[in-house]
N, CA, C and O of each residue as an XYZ file, in Angstrom:
476
protein
N       0.821     -1.186      0.004
C      -0.012      0.000      0.000
C       0.890      1.242     -0.008
O       1.883      1.294      0.718
N       0.544      2.234     -0.828
C       1.405      3.438     -0.817
C       1.197      4.287      0.412
O       0.189      4.179      1.111
N       2.147      5.108      0.650
C       2.007      6.124      1.737
C       1.036      7.149      1.291
O       0.726      7.245      0.103
N       0.532      7.944      2.240
C      -0.500      8.946      1.914
C       0.007      9.954      0.854
O       1.159     10.386      0.869
N      -0.904     10.297     -0.051
C      -0.612     11.284     -1.063
C      -1.900     11.824     -1.626
O      -2.946     11.181     -1.523
N      -1.838     12.975     -2.208
C      -2.909     13.614     -2.981
C      -2.363     13.779     -4.411
O      -1.313     14.393     -4.599
N      -3.051     13.246     -5.394
C      -2.519     13.339     -6.808
C      -2.231     14.778     -7.229
O      -2.976     15.692     -6.876
N      -1.169     14.974     -7.970
C      -0.775     16.232     -8.581
C      -0.498     17.345     -7.627
O      -0.608     18.521     -7.974
N      -0.125     16.968     -6.379
C       0.178     17.977     -5.364
C       1.690     17.711     -4.964
O       2.095     16.581     -4.692
N       2.439     18.768     -4.950
C       3.859     18.625     -4.556
C       3.966     18.026     -3.134
O       3.088     18.229     -2.295
N       5.065     17.285     -2.889
C       5.222     16.594     -1.616
C       5.165     17.503     -0.401
O       4.609     17.122      0.629
N       5.718     18.670     -0.502
C       5.752     19.588      0.670
C       4.422     20.315      0.865
O       4.285     21.080      1.819
N       3.444     20.101     -0.007
C       2.137     20.786      0.111
C       0.998     19.758      0.398
O      -0.168     20.151      0.419
N       1.309     18.464      0.615
C       0.324     17.473      0.807
C      -0.644     17.730      1.972
O      -1.864     17.656      1.825
N      -0.043     18.037      3.145
C      -0.894     18.281      4.304
C      -1.797     19.483      4.151
O      -2.977     19.443      4.501
N      -1.229     20.551      3.626
C      -2.026     21.753      3.399
C      -3.170     21.460      2.418
O      -4.303     21.879      2.655
N      -2.887     20.745      1.318
C      -3.894     20.406      0.335
C      -5.013     19.547      0.998
O      -6.199     19.764      0.752
N      -4.603     18.570      1.842
C      -5.558     17.689      2.460
C      -6.496     18.506      3.344
O      -7.708     18.300      3.299
N      -5.972     19.416      4.137
C      -6.779     20.270      5.005
C      -7.712     21.138      4.193
O      -8.860     21.325      4.594
N      -7.272     21.679      3.069
C      -8.139     22.486      2.213
C      -9.243     21.668      1.569
O     -10.371     22.151      1.465
N      -8.964     20.456      1.135
C      -9.989     19.534      0.554
C     -11.035     19.272      1.617
O     -12.234     19.395      1.366
N     -10.573     18.907      2.819
C     -11.483     18.513      3.920
C     -12.418     19.682      4.212
O     -13.631     19.514      4.335
N     -11.821     20.878      4.319
C     -12.600     22.079      4.643
C     -13.627     22.389      3.512
O     -14.781     22.727      3.774
N     -13.161     22.260      2.262
C     -14.005     22.571      1.097
C     -15.223     21.703      1.031
O     -16.317     22.178      0.728
N     -15.043     20.397      1.319
C     -16.215     19.430      1.207
C     -16.949     19.238      2.513
O     -17.947     18.519      2.554
N     -16.468     19.881      3.621
C     -17.168     19.764      4.915
C     -16.893     18.470      5.634
O     -17.743     17.963      6.366
N     -15.702     17.931      5.428
C     -15.262     16.692      6.106
C     -14.331     16.987      7.238
O     -13.627     17.997      7.249
N     -14.338     16.073      8.213
C     -13.365     16.182      9.299
C     -12.028     15.549      8.888
O     -11.994     14.371      8.533
N     -10.971     16.284      8.928
C      -9.665     15.705      8.580
C      -9.336     14.521      9.461
O      -9.645     14.535     10.652
N      -8.716     13.495      8.899
C      -8.353     12.304      9.666
C      -6.865     12.310     10.005
O      -6.062     12.935      9.313
N      -6.518     11.626     11.049
C      -5.108     11.512     11.438
C      -4.391     10.765     10.282
O      -5.002     10.003      9.532
N      -3.100     11.015     10.178
C      -2.296     10.456      9.078
C      -2.435      8.934      8.981
O      -2.542      8.376      7.889
N      -2.433      8.271     10.153
C      -2.518      6.805     10.137
C      -3.922      6.248      9.948
O      -4.124      5.033      9.931
N      -4.917      7.177      9.802
C      -6.315      6.762      9.612
C      -6.889      7.238      8.268
O      -8.106      7.218      8.084
N      -6.085      7.640      7.383
C      -6.519      8.115      6.076
C      -6.773      6.971      5.120
O      -6.076      5.956      5.146
N      -7.773      7.139      4.279
C      -8.291      6.027      3.424
C      -7.761      6.126      2.016
O      -7.823      7.183      1.387
N      -7.244      5.032      1.529
C      -6.707      4.900      0.164
C      -7.790      4.433     -0.815
O      -7.812      4.895     -1.956
N      -8.653      3.567     -0.419
C      -9.687      2.983     -1.307
C     -10.910      2.580     -0.516
O     -10.829      2.207      0.655
N     -12.092      2.666     -1.211
C     -13.344      2.359     -0.536
C     -14.364      1.951     -1.634
O     -14.289      2.421     -2.770
N     -15.301      1.078     -1.267
C     -16.337      0.629     -2.177
C     -17.694      0.949     -1.557
O     -17.861      0.884     -0.339
N     -18.698      1.309     -2.441
C     -20.018      1.604     -1.947
C     -20.999      1.368     -3.132
O     -20.599      1.283     -4.293
N     -22.269      1.268     -2.783
C     -23.342      1.059     -3.798
C     -24.123      2.338     -4.029
O     -24.488      3.049     -3.092
N     -24.369      2.611     -5.302
C     -25.217      3.723     -5.704
C     -26.211      3.152     -6.729
O     -25.862      2.849     -7.870
N     -27.483      3.017     -6.261
C     -28.499      2.369     -7.084
C     -28.052      0.932     -7.417
O     -27.813      0.151     -6.496
N     -27.938      0.577     -8.643
C     -27.578     -0.810     -8.965
C     -26.087     -0.916     -9.309
O     -25.676     -1.933     -9.868
N     -25.279      0.072     -9.004
C     -23.837      0.017     -9.349
C     -23.007      0.006     -8.084
O     -23.214      0.802     -7.168
N     -22.090     -0.890     -8.060
C     -21.080     -0.931     -6.967
C     -19.892     -0.179     -7.441
O     -19.250     -0.592     -8.407
N     -19.562      0.931     -6.794
C     -18.426      1.827     -7.190
C     -17.242      1.585     -6.273
O     -17.401      1.211     -5.112
N     -16.070      1.803     -6.806
C     -14.853      1.736     -6.056
C     -14.098      3.094     -6.319
O     -13.886      3.498     -7.462
N     -13.718      3.751     -5.223
C     -12.894      4.943     -5.329
C     -11.540      4.643     -4.736
O     -11.444      4.135     -3.619
N     -10.486      4.954     -5.478
C      -9.119      4.720     -5.045
C      -8.352      6.036     -5.345
O      -8.355      6.537     -6.469
N      -7.710      6.558     -4.311
C      -6.982      7.811     -4.471
C      -5.995      7.746     -5.616
O      -5.201      6.810     -5.709
N      -6.043      8.727     -6.479
C      -5.156      8.794     -7.642
C      -5.651      8.035     -8.854
O      -4.993      8.032     -9.894
N      -6.826      7.379     -8.735
C      -7.355      6.619     -9.876
C      -8.728      7.203    -10.260
O      -9.331      7.996     -9.536
N      -9.175      6.766    -11.432
C     -10.533      7.123    -11.925
C     -11.557      6.281    -11.125
O     -11.250      5.182    -10.665
N     -12.767      6.826    -10.975
C     -13.802      6.083    -10.352
C     -14.202      4.937    -11.284
O     -14.291      5.127    -12.497
N     -14.441      3.759    -10.728
C     -14.897      2.630    -11.542
C     -15.941      1.837    -10.813
O     -15.986      1.823     -9.583
N     -16.792      1.168    -11.586
C     -17.932      0.451    -10.971
C     -18.418     -0.656    -11.853
O     -17.989     -0.811    -12.996
N     -19.343     -1.440    -11.288
C     -19.963     -2.548    -11.973
C     -21.438     -2.416    -11.704
O     -21.867     -2.472    -10.551
N     -22.251     -2.237    -12.783
C     -23.707     -2.117    -12.676
C     -24.358     -3.470    -12.946
O     -23.979     -4.162    -13.891
N     -25.324     -3.847    -12.132
C     -26.064     -5.056    -12.375
C     -27.348     -4.630    -13.173
O     -28.218     -3.936    -12.647
N     -27.423     -5.064    -14.426
C     -28.564     -4.781    -15.278
C     -29.508     -5.927    -15.260
O     -29.088     -7.052    -15.534
N     -30.784     -5.719    -14.950
C     -31.732     -6.806    -14.889
C     -32.744     -6.630    -16.047
O     -33.294     -5.548    -16.254
N     -32.968     -7.736    -16.793
C     -33.966     -7.720    -17.850
C     -34.891     -8.903    -17.636
O     -34.498     -9.904    -17.036
N     -36.114     -8.793    -18.124
C     -37.070     -9.922    -18.039
C     -37.631    -10.044    -16.585
O     -37.242     -9.346    -15.648
N     -38.589    -11.012    -16.508
C     -39.187    -11.295    -15.214
C     -39.424    -12.790    -15.088
O     -39.484    -13.516    -16.080
N     -39.554    -13.225    -13.863
C     -39.778    -14.655    -13.600
C     -38.729    -15.513    -14.175
O     -37.552    -15.226    -13.957
N     -39.058    -16.596    -14.929
C     -38.019    -17.459    -15.478
C     -37.201    -16.783    -16.562
O     -36.113    -17.252    -16.896
N     -37.712    -15.674    -17.124
C     -36.965    -14.997    -18.137
C     -36.025    -13.919    -17.583
O     -35.327    -13.235    -18.331
N     -36.028    -13.789    -16.265
C     -35.183    -12.762    -15.616
C     -33.703    -13.108    -15.839
O     -33.251    -14.232    -15.623
N     -32.984    -12.079    -16.282
C     -31.518    -12.216    -16.507
C     -30.838    -11.017    -15.905
O     -31.335     -9.894    -15.989
N     -29.694    -11.264    -15.297
C     -28.832    -10.227    -14.749
C     -27.520    -10.314    -15.477
O     -27.006    -11.399    -15.744
N     -26.967     -9.117    -15.804
C     -25.630     -9.094    -16.316
C     -24.919     -7.924    -15.652
O     -25.535     -6.955    -15.207
N     -23.624     -8.051    -15.604
C     -22.803     -6.979    -15.000
C     -22.146     -6.167    -16.143
O     -21.540     -6.698    -17.074
N     -22.314     -4.845    -15.995
C     -21.765     -3.914    -16.985
C     -20.777     -2.995    -16.304
O     -21.104     -2.323    -15.327
N     -19.533     -2.971    -16.843
C     -18.548     -2.065    -16.237
C     -18.959     -0.589    -16.407
O     -19.505     -0.223    -17.448
N     -18.716      0.215    -15.448
C     -18.949      1.620    -15.484
C     -17.727      2.366    -15.044
O     -16.931      1.818    -14.282
N     -17.528      3.597    -15.484
C     -16.393      4.416    -15.021
C     -16.736      5.864    -15.224
O     -17.716      6.196    -15.890
N     -15.931      6.723    -14.652
C     -16.062      8.151    -14.947
C     -14.614      8.650    -15.091
O     -13.671      7.962    -14.700
N     -14.458      9.812    -15.637
C     -13.112     10.423    -15.837
C     -12.705     11.196    -14.597
O     -11.709     11.918    -14.639
N     -13.428     11.075    -13.501
C     -13.022     11.794    -12.277
C     -11.909     11.107    -11.528
O     -12.026      9.918    -11.231
N     -10.874     11.774    -11.222
C      -9.789     11.221    -10.413
C     -10.056     11.515     -8.952
O     -10.317     12.654     -8.565
N      -9.987     10.479     -8.161
C     -10.179     10.587     -6.688
C      -9.027     11.338     -6.023
O      -7.868     10.982     -6.233
N      -9.313     12.348     -5.241
C      -8.317     13.122     -4.537
C      -8.184     12.737     -3.066
O      -7.078     12.686     -2.526
N      -9.336     12.465     -2.416
C      -9.291     12.123     -0.990
C     -10.653     11.396     -0.676
O     -11.689     11.630     -1.299
N     -10.546     10.523      0.318
C     -11.722      9.743      0.737
C     -11.880      9.934      2.224
O     -10.917      9.838      2.985
N     -13.139     10.215      2.644
C     -13.453     10.428      4.018
C     -14.632      9.492      4.371
O     -15.783      9.877      4.169
N     -14.373      8.260      4.899
C     -15.490      7.351      5.163
C     -16.306      7.868      6.333
O     -15.851      8.700      7.118
N     -17.544      7.344      6.428
C     -18.436      7.713      7.479
C     -19.874      7.539      7.022
O     -20.123      6.822      6.054
N     -20.810      8.164      7.679
C     -22.236      8.107      7.268
C     -22.726      9.490      7.154
O     -23.040     10.085      8.184
N     -22.824     10.068      5.992
C     -22.366      9.452      4.740
C     -20.859      9.615      4.596
O     -20.229     10.432      5.269
N     -20.297      8.798      3.681
C     -18.909      8.975      3.304
C     -18.807     10.091      2.312
O     -19.779     10.392      1.619
N     -17.647     10.722      2.222
C     -17.456     11.815      1.282
C     -16.223     11.509      0.422
O     -15.173     11.135      0.943
N     -16.357     11.665     -0.847
C     -15.250     11.465     -1.759
C     -15.016     12.713     -2.566
O     -15.879     13.171     -3.315
N     -13.772     13.279     -2.389
C     -13.401     14.447     -3.165
C     -12.757     13.962     -4.466
O     -11.983     13.005     -4.487
N     -13.109     14.663     -5.554
C     -12.601     14.290     -6.869
C     -12.384     15.536     -7.684
O     -12.766     16.630     -7.267
N     -11.767     15.384     -8.856
C     -11.453     16.581     -9.670
C     -12.601     17.033    -10.539
O     -12.490     18.069    -11.196
N     -13.714     16.291    -10.573
C     -14.937     16.725    -11.244
C     -14.780     16.957    -12.761
O     -15.440     17.818    -13.343
N     -13.889     16.164    -13.383
C     -13.713     16.313    -14.829
C     -14.917     15.912    -15.632
O     -15.222     16.551    -16.639
N     -15.623     14.857    -15.215
C     -16.749     14.365    -16.015
C     -18.053     15.197    -15.756
O     -18.982     15.168    -16.563
N     -18.090     15.884    -14.689
C     -19.320     16.605    -14.277
C     -20.488     15.632    -14.115
O     -21.646     16.041    -14.194
N     -20.203     14.379    -13.894
C     -21.220     13.350    -13.683
C     -21.680     13.278    -12.234
O     -22.840     12.970    -11.960
N     -20.763     13.565    -11.303
C     -21.011     13.456     -9.847
C     -21.085     14.811     -9.202
O     -20.481     15.772     -9.678
N     -21.827     14.891     -8.115
C     -21.746     16.097     -7.329
C     -20.360     16.112     -6.641
O     -19.667     15.094     -6.613
N     -19.980     17.240     -6.106
C     -18.716     17.364     -5.369
C     -19.068     17.834     -3.940
O     -19.555     18.953     -3.780
N     -18.845     17.049     -2.948
C     -18.286     15.700     -2.973
C     -19.352     14.662     -3.311
O     -20.547     14.956     -3.331
N     -18.889     13.437     -3.575
C     -19.776     12.325     -3.737
C     -20.184     11.910     -2.333
O     -19.320     11.720     -1.476
N     -21.443     11.771     -2.084
C     -21.932     11.270     -0.787
C     -22.199      9.769     -0.969
O     -22.930      9.370     -1.876
N     -21.619      8.966     -0.126
C     -21.796      7.501     -0.211
C     -22.653      7.042      0.934
O     -22.721      7.677      1.987
N     -23.291      5.953      0.711
C     -24.012      5.278      1.785
C     -23.076      4.342      2.525
O     -21.904      4.666      2.721
N     -23.559      3.222      2.925
C     -22.719      2.247      3.585
C     -21.547      1.847      2.682
O     -21.731      1.579      1.495
N     -20.358      1.810      3.254
C     -19.216      1.462      2.456
C     -18.512      0.265      3.023
O     -18.711     -0.075      4.189
N     -17.712     -0.368      2.247
C     -16.950     -1.567      2.655
C     -15.631     -1.612      1.904
O     -15.364     -0.694      1.128
N     -14.822     -2.585      2.079
C     -13.535     -2.718      1.489
C     -12.709     -1.421      1.658
O     -12.094     -0.904      0.726
N     -12.744     -0.933      2.931
C     -12.019      0.290      3.245
C     -10.571     -0.097      3.455
O     -10.247     -0.897      4.332
N      -9.708      0.477      2.643
C      -8.290      0.197      2.720
C      -7.552      1.508      3.110
O      -7.694      2.522      2.426
N      -6.785      1.480      4.182
C      -6.070      2.659      4.598
C      -4.665      2.707      3.920
O      -4.124      1.688      3.489
N      -4.132      3.895      3.855
C      -2.778      4.057      3.341
C      -1.813      3.284      4.149
O      -2.036      3.065      5.339
N      -0.729      2.851      3.539
C       0.260      2.024      4.252
C       1.224      2.733      5.101
O       2.078      2.103      5.724
């Protein structure tokens, strides 16, 4: 697991940028050893994964038919938004660069799992 970082921010400005992001989205800053690298949550029929420094990606379960004709298939989803910081909780908050304009800023998540902290 990588050490804590914020993408595209100089090494000596990481803490300052983290504080600014937290303040901007209304999140409580976390201690260095409690910061989250990756997290998964469900939005409607799509399970999304946010990983700091990566684009958002998900898998949508598409259901067609009914009864014996019911079929489910998984369709990959993604957005061009790069994750900047993750603040788990209820709701969880995900700061991103908003390139796709698909998501609100921050993304509000419901229950989350697969929470991985920085190493």
